[in-house]
N, C-alpha and C positions, 0 to 999 in steps of 0.2 A: 480644627476642622477646616476643610478647604471651602472656598467660596462656592464651588459647584455643589457640594453636599448641603451647605446651609441654604442654598437657593431652592433646592428640591425638597428639603425636609420641612414638614409642616407640624404645627402643634395641634394635636387632637385631644379632645376632652370627651369623656362619656358621662352622660347624666342618667342615673338610675331612675329618677323620678320621671323624666321625659322619655326614657328608653330610647335615647338617640345620641347622635354625634354632634359635636360643636367644635368650631375652630375660630379663634380670634381673627383669623384672616377672612372668614366668611360671615361670621355672626356678630352682630353688635351687642346682643344680649346673651349672656352665658349664665345658665342656671347655677345656683349656689352649690349644688351637690356634685358638680362635675369633678371628675378625677382624670388627671393627665395620663395618656396612654401613648406608648411608642408607636411609630409607624409600623414596625414589625408586628407588635401585638395587635394593633388595629386590624391589620391584614388577616391575621390568624382568626380574630374574632368574627370578622365579616365572612371569611370562608366557612367557619363553623356554623354560622346562622344559615348559610346557603345549604348546609347539609342537615338542617332540621334542629340544630342545637339552639339553645337560648342563652342570652347573656345574663349572668347573675353576679351578685357581689360576693367575692371570695372573702375568706377570713381576714386577709390583709387590707380589705376595702377596695381592692382593684377589681375590674371586670374579669370574669372567667366564663368559660363555656360549661353548660350543664345540659343534661337530658331534660326536655320539658316535662312538667308534671302531667300525669294523665288527665284527659278531659273529664269533666263531670259526666256522670251517667246520663243525665238529661240531654247534654250536648251530643253524646255518642248516639243516644236513641233518636234524636232529631236527624242526625246525619244518616242513620240507617233507614229511617222512614223516607227521607229524600231519595236515597239510593233505590229503595224498594219501589217508590213511585216512578222513578225513571225506568226501571226494569219492566214494570207493567206497561208503561207507555211504549217502550221499545218493542215489546212483543205483541202489542195490539194489532199491528198490520199483518203479522204472520197468521194470527188467529183468524182475522177477517178474511184474508186471502184464501186460507184453507177452506173456510166455510163457503165462500163464494164458489170456489172450484168444485166442491162437492155438490152444491146446489145446481150448478150448471152442467154437471156430469163430465167435467174435464179431468184430465190427469192432474193429480195434486202435486204441488211443489214439495210438501212434506209427506213422508210416509205416515201410515196410520199410527205406527208406534212413536214416531217423532211428535206427531200431533198430540197423542195421549200424554207423552212426557211433558210437552209444552204446557198443556192444561194443568198437569200436576205441579209443574214449576210455578205457574201463576197462582195456584191455590196455596202452595208453600210460601210464596211471597206475601200473600194476604195474611197468612197465619204467623209469619215471622215475628211480629211484635209481641205475640203471646207465648213464643217459645222460651224455654228456660235459658237458652244460650244467647238470646237477644240482650244487648246490642253488639255482641262480639262479631266484628266484620269478618273474621276468619271462619265463622260458622254460618255464613250466609247460604241460602238455598242456591243450588247451581244446576245448570243444564249439563247433560253429558255429551251433547252435540253442539257444534258451532252454529249459531243462527245467523244467517246472512242479513246484515243490516239493510240490504237493498230490497228485502221482501216487502 
């Protein structure tokens, strides 16, 4: 091995218990469960985690990339409730603006059909947690028109 290669090559170790990387060049304490990983494999593992994969222990004991396990239903439900709350907040201003415009006798920003759909969407959001398809994010209630966030 040339001097240039050995100067740029690092020793990397992966700890499954700590779910992290260690190197004798940077860390004074190295967990007992660490497994040595080549620079190339470390780069591949890091790239995989950036794409949503997780590092798991392969049958040979080395780190490998895997599809993450599905989230528990309770966590999915909590995420969907947060999304639902954000959508209700996001549409509050449009509802208020439309009501104000109607009461003032002004031309409305939303058409009557858009306003009716918006109210239906908000009702569907409120009912979403009781729907049989909840918490499947692919089955969320949706508007058929784009709502301007500046309303």
